[in-house]
N, C-alpha and C positions, 0 to 999 in steps of 0.2 A: 211024639219023641222028640225031645230037644237035643240038639248037637252040642257037645261040650265046647265052650269058647276057650281060645288060647289067651293066656295072659300075654301082655307085651314083652316080657322078658323071654317067655317060651318062643314067642315068634322071632325075636331078635337072636336067640340062640339057634333057631333053625336057619336063619339067613347067615349066621355066622359060620354054620357047618357047610353051607353051600359055598360060601366064600373060600373056606379052607379046602374043600374038594375041588372047586373050579379054578381058582386063581393061585396055583402052587408055584408059579414063577414070578419073576420081576419083570417090569415093562419100562421101556424108555418113552418118556412123555415130554412133548414140547408144549409150553403153556407159559402165560404171562403171570407174574406175581403180583397181586393186588394188595397184599398186606404181609409184612414181616415184622416178627417181634421175637424177643428172647425172654425166656423165663427159667430160671434156675439152670442155666447151662443149655437147656433145650432151645431149639429154634422153630417157632410155629408160623406156618404160611397159609395163605389162601390163594389158590390157582384159579384162574378164570380164563374163559374163552369168550371173545366178543364177536358178534356178527360183523362180516367184512364190510357191509354197505352201511348198516344202521348204527353200528358200534354198540349195540345193546347186548347184554349178557345172554349167552346162550348155554353156558355150562359153568359150573362152580364146584370146587371140592376143597376140603381141609387138607393140609399136609403138615408133616412135622419131621424134624431131623433130631433124633435123640442125641443127648449129650456127648457120648463117646464118639459118634459119627461127625457131630458138627465140630467138635474141636480139631478134627482132621480136615473136614471139607472147607471150613470158613478161611484159614489162612492160605490154603491152596487157590481158593477162588479169588480171594483179594490179590494174592501175589500174580496171579496169571492175567486178571482183568485190569489191575490197577485201581479198583475201587470196590467198595463193600457191596454186598447183595442188598439191593434196596427194591422197594416197590416200583412197579413200571417196568422192571426188567423182563426180558423173555428167556426162560431157562430151558435146558434139556437136562431133565433129571431122570434117574433110574428109580422107580417107585414099586413097592409092594403093596397091594390092595388088601386093606384090613377092614374088619367090621367089629366093633365092640358094642355089646348090648346096651351099654349106658352112653357112649359117646358117638355111636353110629359109624357110618362110612368115612374113611380117612385114607390118605396116601402116605405111606412110611417111605421117605426119602432115604436111599441108601448110598446114592452117588450123585454127583453134579458134574456136567462137563462144561468147564468155564470157557473153553474155545468156542463153543456154540453161542454163548452170551457175548464173548468178543466180536464174533461175526455180526451178531445183531446190533451191538453198539456201533460197530463200523458201518452197518448198513443204514442206521439212523443218521450217523454223521454224513454219510454219502447222500442220503435223501435231502438232508439240509443243504449241503453243497450244491446239489442238482437244482434245488429250488432257487438258491442264489444265482446259479448260472441262468436259469430260466428268466429270472427277473433282470439279468444282465449287470449284476452288481459284484459278482464274486472276485473280480480283479480290479475293482475301482481303487481300492487302497494301495494295492501293489503298484498300480500305474502311476501312482503319484510320485514326482521327482523329489528325492531327498534333498532338503536344502543343503546349499555348500556350507553354511555355518550352522552347526548344531550346537548352541549354547543354552537355550531356553528350553528346558526339559519339564514337561508336566508328567508327573508320576502318580499312576493309579496303584494303591497298594494298601495294605493294612499297616497302620502306623506303628503296631507293635511286631510286625512280621521281621524275622531275623534277616530275610532277603532284602527288605528295604534298607537296613543298616548296611549290609554288605554292599549294596548297589552305591549307596552314598559315600561310604569310605572308599571304595574302588575308584569312583568317579573322581573324588577330590584329592586322592593321593598319587595321581598320575605324574609320571616322571618329567614330562615337559611342562609342568606348571600350567596346563590348559585350565581356562576358567569356565565353569558351567554354572547355570542359574536354574536350581530346581525347585519345585513346589509340590507338595504332596497333596493329592485329592483322595482322601480316605474313602476305602471301599471294603467290603467283606470279600474275603478270598477263598471261603468255604462255607458249605451249608446252603441252605434254601435261598438265602437272600443275595447270592453272588450276581445273579443276572440283573436285578432291579438296582442294586447298589453300584455295580460298575457302569450301568447305563446312566445313573444318576450323575456319576463322576465325570462321564464323557460329555454329558450336557453342561455341566458346570464349566468344563474346559471350553466348550464351544461358545459360551457366552462371551469369552475373551480370546477366541482363537487366533487373532493377530498378535497376541503376546507370547505365542509358543511356536518353537520350531518342530517339534516331535513330541509324540505321547508315548510313554513306556508304561506297559502293564506287567508287573512282577509279582511273584509270589514265592515265598521261601519259608522254610521252618515249619509247615504244615505236612499233613499227611498226603501222599500222593494218591490216596484213595478218594480225594474230595474234588475231583476234576469235573464232575458232571454238570456243574453250574456254568462251565464255559463251553458246554456243547448245547446251546439253545439257538433257535432260528432268530428270536428277536435280538439277542446280543450280537449275533453274527451279522445281522443286517446293520446295526449301528456301527460296528467296526468296519465293516466292508465300505460303508458310505461316508465315513468320517473324513473331513477335508484335510486333516494332518496326517502324515506317515505315522503308523503305529507299530511299535516294536513290542513283542511279546517275549517275556522270560518268566514262564510260569513255573519252572523248576522240575520238569520231568523230562526224561531222555527217550523213553521208548515210543510213546504215541504222541500225536499231534491232536490237540483239541480243535474243534471247529473254528475258533477265533485265531488259532495259530495258522490255519489253512487260508484265512482271508485277510490276515494282517499283512502290512507291508513287508516286515521281516520277522523271522521266528528264531530265537536263541534258546539255548537250553536252561540257562539259569540267570538270576538277576546279575551276577557278576559278569556273566558273558554279555549282557545287555549293556553294562557300563563300559566293558572293553570294546564293544562295537562302536559306541559313541566316541570313545577315546581314540580308537584306530582312525575312525572317520575324520576327526579333528587333526590328528597327526598327519594324515595324508594331505589334508588342505594346508596344514602349516608346511609340509615338505614341498608342496606345489608352490606355496608362495615363496618359500626360500629359494626354490629352483628359479622361479620367475626372477626374484631378486638378484640371484647370481648372474642369470642371463643378461638382465638389464645392466648391472654393474660391469659384466665383460664387454657388452656392446658399447657402453659409455666409455670404458677406458680404451677399447680399440679405436673408436671414433675420435676420442681425444688425441690419442697417439698419432692417428693419420692426420687430423688438423694441425697438430704440433709440428709434425714433419713438413706439411704444406707451408705453415707459417714460417719455419725455419728456411725453407727454400725461397719463399717470397723476400724474406729478410736478407738472404744471402744475394739475391738478385737486385735488391733496392739500389746500391750504389751505381751499378751499371745502368739501370733504368732511369735513375735520377740524373746521372750525367747526360744520358741521351735526351731526356726530357728538358734538361737545363739548356743543352746546346740548341736543341730546336726551338725552344721558346725564347732563348736570347737572340737567336737569329731573326725569328719572327718579330721580336721587339724592335730590333735594328731596323728591319724593313719597315715597320710601322712608323718609327721615328722618322726615318727619311721621307716616307710618304706624307707624314704630317708636315714636316718642313716644306716640302715641295707644295703641299695644299696651302700652307699658311702664306707662303711667298705669292702663289697665284692669287689668293683672296686679297691679299694686301696690295698687289699690283692693280688688280681690278678696282679695288675700293679707291686707290689714289687716282686712277684715271677718271673714275666717276667724280671725286672731289674737285679734280682740275676742272672737268667739265662744268660742274656746278658753279665753280669760282668764276669761270669765264661768263656764264649765263646769268649770275646772280645780279650784277649791276643793271643789266637790261631789264630783268623781271622787277627789280625794285623800282626802277624809273617808271616802268609801265603801271605798276600798283600805285605809285605816288600820283601819277596823273589821273588815274582813275579815281583815287580817293578825293583829290581836289576837285574834280568835276562834280563828285557826289556832294561835297560840302557847299559848292556854289548853288546846287539845286535846293539843299535844305535851307540854305540861307535865304533864297528867294521864296521859299514856301513859308519861312518864318516872318518874312517882311510882309507877305500878303496877308497873314493872319494877326499881325500886330494890330492891337485895339486903336492906337493912334491913327493908323491908316484907315481902319474901318470908320472911325468918327469923322475923318475927313471926307469920306465918301457920303455923309449926311446921316450917318446912324447916330443914335444917342443911347446913354445908359441911364435908367430910372432906378433911383435907390429910396427906399423909405427906412429910416432908423439905421442907416449904414448897410442895409441889406439890398441886393439887386432885386427888382421886381420883374418877375417872369410871367405873372398872371394877375388879371384884374381881381381875381379873388383875394389876393394878398393886401389890397387897399380897402380903407375905411373912410368915409367922409370926414373931412377935417384933417387927415393925415398931411404932415408936411412931407412933400415930395421933392427930391433933389433930382434935377435932369442934367447929365453931364453931356456936353457937346465937344467939338474939337478945339475950341478956343476958350472954354470956361463951363460955368454951370448955372442952372436957372432954379431957383427956389420957388415953389408954388404950394397951394393948398388944394386938397381934392374936394371938389364941390359936387361932382356928379360922375357916375361910372357906367359904362356899357359894355357888355360882353358880347362878343360876335360868336356865332357858331362855326367851327372849322370842320 
């Protein structure tokens, strides 16, 4: 006997009866949303649970929020959390279990607790901050010293953002006429590309870091629900470790994003960022003006003191001059008398020396004359001794050939006419023979 088989529809109806009898109330469920989409006013979700260690899926269920409920829950959730319900969030939802013969098991969402999601978002932010702390970089940008002069401002924003225009207008229309040099580094301020776009802008600024004093990240004119892009670890690490002070003015007042927490200074709006720069420069200008006033006052005081001292010196000058004149005049007179006495002494000594020289001069002249006469006699005797005539008288002769004195046999040739000079005349002869002796 064959057992009658159930159809799938019959089986599903039986399961539906079990659901209706067993799950008569609603349940609060904590789960991650892996998919969120809207269709015809309804919101369809997919809830998942992942293994704590392997991160693999261990449970999954379809969920939906019908149009009438979604129209109430959506604005409340966004108003409370500051952002739309998106995939990746962890929700605390009140659900009713349903089973439809055609669509199967599903969770009908009748309520959402946004404060639970807020706690989860805050937890994720805190996890990122804790990781930055563990890396030792969470305070690096805050610890940078703000430059005394903040004129060169690198701005990261969307070129079309209203906040960027408000920032520039506020900065350039300051009451003190302070000059700022700004340059826009365009970046997305909402959507999925926020992280990569802002990091690219920071890298572009880093390429010319010496050209800038401060970086300002501003956002305005967009929805406050698009802040999740500023809550990423990678972007936070770039901001925390950036070598220039970063000011954030992302345009929200209730919560800080992660980059707000690690940036040097956080302000609420782009105009507040401009005011911060203006006030910083006004404070520096006031300090310079104060220093200038103090320097001017010190100079005036010093000049007044020196003028009074100069006037006192001028007033005392006649008396000092008279005293100096009398003292120097007296010293001059003493020197004059001393010079006269010294001159008289020198003249008298010189006169005495001249008188002595005058007395001794004739004796010296006579002695010198006698000495010189004796020398002349000796010279005369020597000249007579070497006189050629006297030498010839002693038997010597002088031989000449061709008018030249012959001093060597080698000067003679046979047949030369030779003149021999003696004391009382000369003899002319011819050379017939020569003999040279060895000496």
